[in-house]
One Martini backbone bead per residue (centre of mass of N, CA, C, O) as a GRO file, in nm:
protein
  389
    1MET     BB    1  17.823   2.501  15.255
    2ARG     BB    2  17.694   2.464  14.960
    3LYS     BB    3  17.795   2.490  14.610
    4TYR     BB    4  17.611   2.553  14.347
    5CYS     BB    5  17.534   2.485  14.004
    6GLY     BB    6  17.359   2.758  13.874
    7THR     BB    7  17.059   2.851  13.860
    8PRO     BB    8  16.792   2.901  14.063
    9ARG     BB    9  16.617   2.694  13.900
   10GLU     BB   10  16.834   2.462  13.964
   11THR     BB   11  16.925   2.492  14.278
   12ILE     BB   12  16.667   2.464  14.440
   13PRO     BB   13  16.610   2.162  14.387
   14PHE     BB   14  16.877   2.067  14.516
   15LYS     BB   15  16.816   2.166  14.805
   16ILE     BB   16  16.560   2.003  14.847
   17MET     BB   17  16.674   1.725  14.790
   18ASP     BB   18  16.914   1.742  15.002
   19PHE     BB   19  16.749   1.755  15.258
   20PHE     BB   20  16.651   1.454  15.233
   21VAL     BB   21  16.921   1.310  15.175
   22ASP     BB   22  17.060   1.389  15.443
   23ILE     BB   23  16.866   1.241  15.631
   24TYR     BB   24  16.911   0.961  15.516
   25ALA     BB   25  17.221   0.947  15.540
   26ASN     BB   26  17.245   0.998  15.855
   27LEU     BB   27  17.042   0.766  15.942
   28PHE     BB   28  17.164   0.532  15.730
   29TYR     BB   29  17.396   0.521  15.514
   30LYS     BB   30  17.645   0.622  15.705
   31LYS     BB   31  17.583   0.345  15.894
   32ARG     BB   32  17.714   0.151  15.738
   33GLU     BB   33  17.887  -0.129  15.688
   34LYS     BB   34  18.253  -0.127  15.706
   35LYS     BB   35  18.515  -0.255  15.574
   36PRO     BB   36  18.820  -0.284  15.511
   37ILE     BB   37  19.056  -0.176  15.309
   38ASN     BB   38  19.201  -0.295  15.015
   39THR     BB   39  19.544  -0.221  14.958
   40ASP     BB   40  19.636  -0.440  14.747
   41SER     BB   41  19.332  -0.498  14.582
   42PRO     BB   42  19.146  -0.273  14.482
   43ARG     BB   43  18.814  -0.169  14.427
   44ILE     BB   44  18.735   0.059  14.153
   45LEU     BB   45  18.481   0.299  14.109
   46ILE     BB   46  18.428   0.477  13.808
   47ALA     BB   47  18.260   0.782  13.733
   48SER     BB   48  18.136   0.873  13.378
   49LEU     BB   49  17.847   1.049  13.262
   50GLY     BB   50  17.939   1.160  12.982
   51HIS     BB   51  18.142   1.213  12.725
   52LEU     BB   52  18.391   1.139  12.510
   53GLY     BB   53  18.608   1.328  12.628
   54ASP     BB   54  18.582   1.216  12.918
   55ALA     BB   55  18.628   0.914  12.851
   56LEU     BB   56  18.921   0.955  12.752
   57THR     BB   57  19.064   1.121  12.989
   58VAL     BB   58  18.999   0.917  13.227
   59THR     BB   59  19.198   0.692  13.119
   60TYR     BB   60  19.465   0.841  13.220
   61ILE     BB   61  19.432   0.734  13.532
   62PHE     BB   62  19.482   0.426  13.523
   63PRO     BB   63  19.799   0.413  13.534
   64LEU     BB   64  19.821   0.555  13.807
   65ILE     BB   65  19.675   0.341  13.972
   66LYS     BB   66  19.854   0.100  13.888
   67LYS     BB   67  20.115   0.214  14.005
   68THR     BB   68  20.009   0.203  14.298
   69TYR     BB   69  19.796  -0.052  14.210
   70PRO     BB   70  19.867  -0.331  14.041
   71LYS     BB   71  19.597  -0.506  14.162
   72ALA     BB   72  19.384  -0.343  14.066
   73LYS     BB   73  19.030  -0.294  14.017
   74ILE     BB   74  18.865  -0.153  13.735
   75TYR     BB   75  18.556   0.023  13.733
   76LEU     BB   76  18.314   0.142  13.488
   77LEU     BB   77  18.091   0.421  13.482
   78THR     BB   78  17.895   0.469  13.190
   79ALA     BB   79  17.814   0.541  12.860
   80GLN     BB   80  17.721   0.395  12.567
   81TRP     BB   81  17.855   0.619  12.376
   82CYS     BB   82  18.154   0.530  12.511
   83GLU     BB   83  18.239   0.245  12.416
   84PRO     BB   84  18.473   0.286  12.203
   85VAL     BB   85  18.681   0.392  12.419
   86ASN     BB   86  18.657   0.117  12.626
   87LEU     BB   87  18.663  -0.163  12.473
   88HIS     BB   88  19.015  -0.183  12.470
   89ASN     BB   89  19.083  -0.150  12.765
   90PRO     BB   90  19.335  -0.293  12.971
   91TYR     BB   91  19.246  -0.171  13.275
   92LEU     BB   92  18.967  -0.314  13.268
   93GLU     BB   93  18.741  -0.520  13.425
   94LYS     BB   94  18.468  -0.327  13.393
   95THR     BB   95  18.173  -0.220  13.210
   96ILE     BB   96  17.917   0.017  13.285
   97TYR     BB   97  17.578   0.125  13.183
   98ILE     BB   98  17.458   0.473  13.184
   99ASN     BB   99  17.202   0.695  13.060
  100HIS     BB  100  17.207   1.010  13.113
  101PHE     BB  101  16.979   1.266  13.050
  102GLN     BB  102  17.183   1.519  13.074
  103THR     BB  103  17.402   1.375  12.843
  104ASN     BB  104  17.192   1.329  12.621
  105ARG     BB  105  17.227   1.381  12.247
  106ARG     BB  106  16.986   1.277  12.142
  107LYS     BB  107  16.710   1.308  11.904
  108ILE     BB  108  16.514   1.332  12.171
  109SER     BB  109  16.317   1.339  12.416
  110ARG     BB  110  16.317   1.383  12.748
  111TRP     BB  111  16.140   1.141  12.813
  112GLU     BB  112  16.317   0.934  12.656
  113LYS     BB  113  16.571   0.983  12.826
  114ILE     BB  114  16.449   0.893  13.098
  115LYS     BB  115  16.380   0.602  13.006
  116ASP     BB  116  16.669   0.525  12.937
  117PHE     BB  117  16.787   0.573  13.216
  118TYR     BB  118  16.610   0.366  13.366
  119GLN     BB  119  16.680   0.116  13.198
  120THR     BB  120  16.996   0.122  13.238
  121PHE     BB  121  16.986   0.116  13.545
  122ARG     BB  122  16.851  -0.167  13.569
  123GLN     BB  123  17.077  -0.316  13.413
  124ALA     BB  124  17.326  -0.223  13.598
  125LEU     BB  125  17.264  -0.306  13.897
  126PRO     BB  126  17.339  -0.612  13.904
  127VAL     BB  127  17.636  -0.558  13.827
  128LEU     BB  128  17.713  -0.370  14.062
  129GLN     BB  129  17.622  -0.595  14.290
  130GLU     BB  130  17.865  -0.808  14.255
  131GLU     BB  131  18.031  -0.595  14.423
  132THR     BB  132  18.288  -0.468  14.640
  133TYR     BB  133  18.386  -0.144  14.699
  134ASP     BB  134  18.640   0.058  14.807
  135TYR     BB  135  18.589   0.266  14.570
  136TYR     BB  136  18.428   0.584  14.488
  137ILE     BB  137  18.452   0.776  14.176
  138ASP     BB  138  18.342   1.101  14.074
  139ILE     BB  139  18.441   1.328  13.809
  140ARG     BB  140  18.186   1.492  13.829
  141TYR     BB  141  18.105   1.865  13.840
  142SER     BB  142  17.848   1.839  13.684
  143ASP     BB  143  17.650   1.687  13.522
  144ALA     BB  144  17.581   1.363  13.595
  145VAL     BB  145  17.581   1.222  13.852
  146ALA     BB  146  17.621   0.886  14.033
  147HIS     BB  147  17.517   0.881  14.340
  148PHE     BB  148  17.242   0.715  14.313
  149VAL     BB  149  17.389   0.423  14.347
  150LEU     BB  150  17.488   0.393  14.644
  151PRO     BB  151  17.236   0.261  14.802
  152PHE     BB  152  17.259  -0.013  14.600
  153ILE     BB  153  17.560  -0.053  14.694
  154LYS     BB  154  17.897  -0.158  14.773
  155VAL     BB  155  18.070   0.092  14.969
  156LYS     BB  156  18.330   0.222  15.159
  157GLU     BB  157  18.425   0.471  14.967
  158ALA     BB  158  18.308   0.811  14.880
  159TYR     BB  159  18.384   1.029  14.599
  160GLY     BB  160  18.299   1.384  14.527
  161PHE     BB  161  18.064   1.610  14.396
  162ALA     BB  162  17.802   1.863  14.511
  163ARG     BB  163  17.698   2.087  14.293
  164ARG     BB  164  17.463   1.852  14.172
  165GLY     BB  165  17.403   1.682  14.407
  166LEU     BB  166  17.411   1.416  14.647
  167GLY     BB  167  17.644   1.465  14.864
  168GLY     BB  168  17.536   1.302  15.122
  169LEU     BB  169  17.645   1.013  14.996
  170LEU     BB  170  17.921   1.106  15.069
  171ASP     BB  171  18.207   1.076  15.257
  172LYS     BB  172  18.345   1.293  15.053
  173GLU     BB  173  18.289   1.629  14.970
  174PHE     BB  174  18.336   1.844  14.699
  175ASP     BB  175  18.466   2.140  14.579
  176VAL     BB  176  18.518   2.398  14.368
  177PRO     BB  177  18.698   2.627  14.252
  178THR     BB  178  18.691   2.982  14.189
  179ASN     BB  179  18.909   2.937  14.005
  180GLU     BB  180  19.087   2.840  13.758
  181PHE     BB  181  19.064   2.501  13.616
  182HIS     BB  182  19.161   2.191  13.553
  183HIS     BB  183  19.005   1.890  13.523
  184PHE     BB  184  19.257   1.734  13.646
  185ASP     BB  185  19.246   1.862  13.924
  186MET     BB  186  18.992   1.705  14.008
  187TYR     BB  187  19.101   1.426  13.986
  188PHE     BB  188  19.340   1.457  14.187
  189MET     BB  189  19.172   1.519  14.435
  190LEU     BB  190  19.052   1.233  14.445
  191LEU     BB  191  19.308   1.048  14.424
  192ARG     BB  192  19.441   1.132  14.699
  193GLU     BB  193  19.231   0.973  14.877
  194ILE     BB  194  19.375   0.687  14.749
  195GLY     BB  195  19.701   0.752  14.704
  196VAL     BB  196  19.708   0.917  14.430
  197GLN     BB  197  19.954   1.068  14.235
  198GLY     BB  198  19.961   1.389  14.041
  199LYS     BB  199  20.030   1.549  13.727
  200LEU     BB  200  20.014   1.681  13.418
  201ILE     BB  201  20.309   1.571  13.338
  202ASP     BB  202  20.228   1.257  13.393
  203ILE     BB  203  20.057   1.237  13.148
  204GLU     BB  204  19.978   0.957  12.917
  205PRO     BB  205  19.843   0.945  12.637
  206TYR     BB  206  19.582   0.717  12.511
  207PHE     BB  207  19.483   0.477  12.238
  208LEU     BB  208  19.324   0.194  12.129
  209ILE     BB  209  19.386   0.014  11.828
  210PRO     BB  210  19.251  -0.221  11.667
  211ASN     BB  211  19.333  -0.470  11.438
  212GLU     BB  212  19.062  -0.441  11.265
  213SER     BB  213  19.182  -0.159  11.207
  214THR     BB  214  19.223  -0.062  10.867
  215LEU     BB  215  19.305   0.077  10.566
  216GLU     BB  216  19.153  -0.125  10.394
  217LYS     BB  217  18.872  -0.074  10.525
  218ILE     BB  218  18.865   0.229  10.472
  219GLN     BB  219  18.879   0.205  10.158
  220GLN     BB  220  18.583   0.089  10.145
  221LYS     BB  221  18.455   0.378  10.237
  222ILE     BB  222  18.699   0.550  10.131
  223LEU     BB  223  18.914   0.772   9.966
  224LEU     BB  224  19.232   0.758   9.983
  225PRO     BB  225  19.497   0.946   9.999
  226THR     BB  226  19.814   1.007   9.808
  227ILE     BB  227  19.854   1.258   9.985
  228PRO     BB  228  19.885   1.472  10.200
  229TYR     BB  229  19.687   1.519  10.506
  230LEU     BB  230  19.400   1.662  10.651
  231MET     BB  231  19.198   1.701  10.945
  232LEU     BB  232  18.848   1.805  10.975
  233PHE     BB  233  18.663   1.933  11.269
  234PRO     BB  234  18.353   2.123  11.281
  235GLU     BB  235  18.259   1.978  11.540
  236SER     BB  236  18.054   1.992  11.842
  237GLY     BB  237  17.871   1.913  12.116
  238GLY     BB  238  17.858   2.228  12.126
  239GLU     BB  239  17.731   2.469  11.918
  240HIS     BB  240  17.869   2.722  12.067
  241LYS     BB  241  18.170   2.612  11.968
  242GLN     BB  242  18.114   2.687  11.688
  243VAL     BB  243  18.187   2.768  11.363
  244GLY     BB  244  18.153   2.890  11.066
  245VAL     BB  245  18.133   2.780  10.738
  246GLU     BB  246  18.283   3.016  10.610
  247PHE     BB  247  18.547   2.984  10.761
  248TRP     BB  248  18.612   2.695  10.657
  249SER     BB  249  18.600   2.741  10.352
  250LYS     BB  250  18.827   2.951  10.334
  251MET     BB  251  19.045   2.776  10.463
  252ILE     BB  252  19.042   2.552  10.252
  253GLU     BB  253  19.111   2.718  10.011
  254THR     BB  254  19.386   2.824  10.115
  255ILE     BB  255  19.520   2.549  10.161
  256LEU     BB  256  19.491   2.451   9.854
  257VAL     BB  257  19.644   2.683   9.721
  258GLU     BB  258  19.930   2.643   9.906
  259ASN     BB  259  19.881   2.315   9.896
  260ASN     BB  260  19.964   1.964   9.851
  261VAL     BB  261  19.656   1.854   9.955
  262SER     BB  262  19.433   1.689  10.163
  263ILE     BB  263  19.088   1.676  10.289
  264LEU     BB  264  18.929   1.564  10.579
  265LEU     BB  265  18.599   1.536  10.651
  266CYS     BB  266  18.467   1.531  10.989
  267GLY     BB  267  18.164   1.356  11.118
  268GLN     BB  268  17.783   1.339  11.186
  269THR     BB  269  17.684   1.557  10.997
  270ASN     BB  270  17.589   1.817  10.750
  271LEU     BB  271  17.823   2.028  10.782
  272SER     BB  272  18.019   1.940  10.559
  273ASN     BB  273  17.822   1.999  10.325
  274GLN     BB  274  17.798   2.303  10.378
  275ILE     BB  275  18.093   2.359  10.324
  276LEU     BB  276  18.125   2.238  10.038
  277ASN     BB  277  17.915   2.442   9.901
  278LEU     BB  278  18.142   2.689   9.949
  279VAL     BB  279  18.338   2.550   9.766
  280PRO     BB  280  18.505   2.554   9.505
  281GLU     BB  281  18.503   2.329   9.256
  282ILE     BB  282  18.815   2.301   9.198
  283TYR     BB  283  18.864   2.177   9.513
  284LYS     BB  284  18.684   1.909   9.565
  285ASN     BB  285  18.897   1.681   9.487
  286SER     BB  286  19.059   1.742   9.773
  287ILE     BB  287  18.793   1.636   9.911
  288ILE     BB  288  18.695   1.424  10.194
  289ASP     BB  289  18.389   1.286  10.295
  290THR     BB  290  18.357   1.110  10.623
  291SER     BB  291  18.080   1.144  10.723
  292SER     BB  292  17.951   0.861  10.876
  293LYS     BB  293  18.186   0.639  10.769
  294ILE     BB  294  18.366   0.650  11.028
  295ASN     BB  295  18.521   0.552  11.307
  296ILE     BB  296  18.707   0.612  11.586
  297HIS     BB  297  18.938   0.412  11.517
  298GLU     BB  298  18.977   0.521  11.221
  299ILE     BB  299  19.047   0.808  11.302
  300ALA     BB  300  19.299   0.738  11.465
  301LEU     BB  301  19.452   0.604  11.227
  302LEU     BB  302  19.455   0.853  11.038
  303SER     BB  303  19.602   1.046  11.242
  304LYS     BB  304  19.886   0.900  11.226
  305ASN     BB  305  19.909   1.024  10.906
  306ALA     BB  306  19.870   1.314  10.965
  307THR     BB  307  19.972   1.641  10.949
  308PHE     BB  308  19.686   1.745  11.051
  309ALA     BB  309  19.457   1.872  11.295
  310LEU     BB  310  19.129   2.023  11.291
  311THR     BB  311  18.976   2.180  11.576
  312LEU     BB  312  18.780   2.175  11.852
  313ASP     BB  313  18.624   2.170  12.147
  314SER     BB  314  18.673   1.815  12.158
  315PHE     BB  315  18.719   1.496  12.107
  316PRO     BB  316  18.918   1.520  11.862
  317GLU     BB  317  19.130   1.681  12.012
  318HIS     BB  318  19.213   1.456  12.216
  319LEU     BB  319  19.271   1.233  12.005
  320CYS     BB  320  19.468   1.363  11.785
  321CYS     BB  321  19.706   1.454  11.989
  322ILE     BB  322  19.816   1.163  12.015
  323PHE     BB  323  19.907   1.135  11.678
  324CYS     BB  324  19.910   1.454  11.608
  325LYS     BB  325  19.908   1.747  11.490
  326THR     BB  326  19.734   2.035  11.638
  327ILE     BB  327  19.452   2.249  11.564
  328THR     BB  328  19.274   2.474  11.789
  329ILE     BB  329  18.943   2.598  11.870
  330PHE     BB  330  18.829   2.819  12.130
  331LYS     BB  331  18.482   2.882  12.193
  332GLY     BB  332  18.422   2.978  12.522
  333THR     BB  333  18.681   2.827  12.600
  334GLY     BB  334  18.956   2.680  12.813
  335TYR     BB  335  19.169   2.569  13.048
  336PRO     BB  336  18.995   2.318  13.147
  337PHE     BB  337  19.051   2.191  12.818
  338PHE     BB  338  19.326   2.157  12.780
  339PRO     BB  339  19.547   1.964  12.621
  340LEU     BB  340  19.670   1.629  12.632
  341ALA     BB  341  19.975   1.580  12.460
  342ASN     BB  342  20.206   1.427  12.229
  343PHE     BB  343  20.158   1.653  12.027
  344PRO     BB  344  20.159   1.940  11.894
  345VAL     BB  345  19.978   2.244  11.993
  346TYR     BB  346  19.754   2.487  11.843
  347LEU     BB  347  19.597   2.740  12.046
  348ILE     BB  348  19.281   2.913  12.003
  349HIS     BB  349  19.137   3.174  12.210
  350ASN     BB  350  18.847   3.365  12.403
  351HIS     BB  351  18.940   3.326  12.710
  352LYS     BB  352  19.010   3.550  12.951
  353SER     BB  353  19.061   3.367  13.213
  354SER     BB  354  19.316   3.216  13.051
  355ILE     BB  355  19.509   3.431  13.061
  356GLY     BB  356  19.836   3.338  13.160
  357LEU     BB  357  19.815   3.054  13.232
  358PRO     BB  358  19.969   2.794  13.352
  359PHE     BB  359  20.110   2.517  13.152
  360GLU     BB  360  20.275   2.208  13.180
  361ARG     BB  361  20.233   2.164  12.873
  362THR     BB  362  20.485   2.247  12.640
  363ASN     BB  363  20.322   2.143  12.358
  364VAL     BB  364  20.136   2.409  12.408
  365SER     BB  365  20.024   2.663  12.212
  366ILE     BB  366  19.907   2.990  12.316
  367LEU     BB  367  19.626   3.198  12.185
  368TYR     BB  368  19.478   3.507  12.208
  369GLN     BB  369  19.142   3.589  12.082
  370GLU     BB  370  18.861   3.774  12.080
  371ASN     BB  371  18.825   3.660  11.779
  372VAL     BB  372  18.804   3.341  11.604
  373GLU     BB  373  18.636   3.467  11.326
  374THR     BB  374  18.886   3.570  11.155
  375GLU     BB  375  19.119   3.654  10.926
  376GLU     BB  376  19.355   3.639  11.116
  377VAL     BB  377  19.316   3.350  11.215
  378ARG     BB  378  19.317   3.214  10.941
  379LYS     BB  379  19.614   3.301  10.876
  380LEU     BB  380  19.752   3.165  11.119
  381ILE     BB  381  19.675   2.877  11.034
  382THR     BB  382  19.771   2.859  10.744
  383LYS     BB  383  20.069   2.929  10.808
  384LYS     BB  384  20.125   2.695  10.992
  385ILE     BB  385  20.081   2.482  10.780
  386HIS     BB  386  20.276   2.589  10.551
  387ASP     BB  387  20.545   2.584  10.735
  388GLU     BB  388  20.510   2.249  10.811
  389ILE     BB  389  20.486   2.095  10.524
   0.00000   0.00000   0.00000
């Protein structure tokens, strides 16, 4: 019996859809002719139709695959908005793009998202059909699974999660644990099926910064600070994860009062401007608003020289902790998305289910606070910064 994820309004359509999918799969798809797996140089199609954070962390499994199969060819099925993350990845044979409507965050109507999904699917299909894949692995266990491509392409073995439908198309479908789990636990569950072993402590985060991204080019877009600087990312992909602009403005003021630093405000919306409007005029010369002015590779380059990055549970959290010390606030989320970091991370969260869970990455200090938008939390963060600058 499959365990679906969501409200009855969501899960009932999955059950109806899967009733017919299972009939098709059992009568036709699962009887497809399958040649032996190429264990010397397997072709592996990895699907990840999520957001930027997913796109970055899934790349961490590529070296593990290559360690087990040095001659493996890795193909990635992802969304176009994730292109900057994958563009320079040395482990990829090819990247194919489909914009799933469920994870599309563009400010367009749902109908426009569905049309974009259909159009990108049609464009991707001929490319997907060029190869015969030894393995298909879809790392998504929530919205936007890519199993719908399976009847149209040649795959010898397909593995993924069934909780959001179409599990009947998989050769082995997995369920998620009922207890708290880290999202990499789900990745490892699938990787074991193809003979790749790993633990959280084995992950070595990386992100390639192309040679064309330079401080000189960034200087043409923003005024680079001449003193130590912090990078502040007040945005998250889910607005429910964000904290109030008043919290950030007071924190900025305290940081600038106590330390001789600059602050780079980073983001894609006008949220930075809202925060700036609340900061006293006397401190604004120490703040540089980079929102919508620099790209992901330039953010990564700047983070290499940053004293700290301040983030929420979001893509910048995963990116910055590769290159610098990071302080992150998790509002409403917890252990599943704890960061895999190269540099020390100070993480404050309000996720009760994550209290006391062991985390193998010893460079992540974790503190539970019932409310993360308090004066106490602000003081904890500013003290951490002041003590280490």
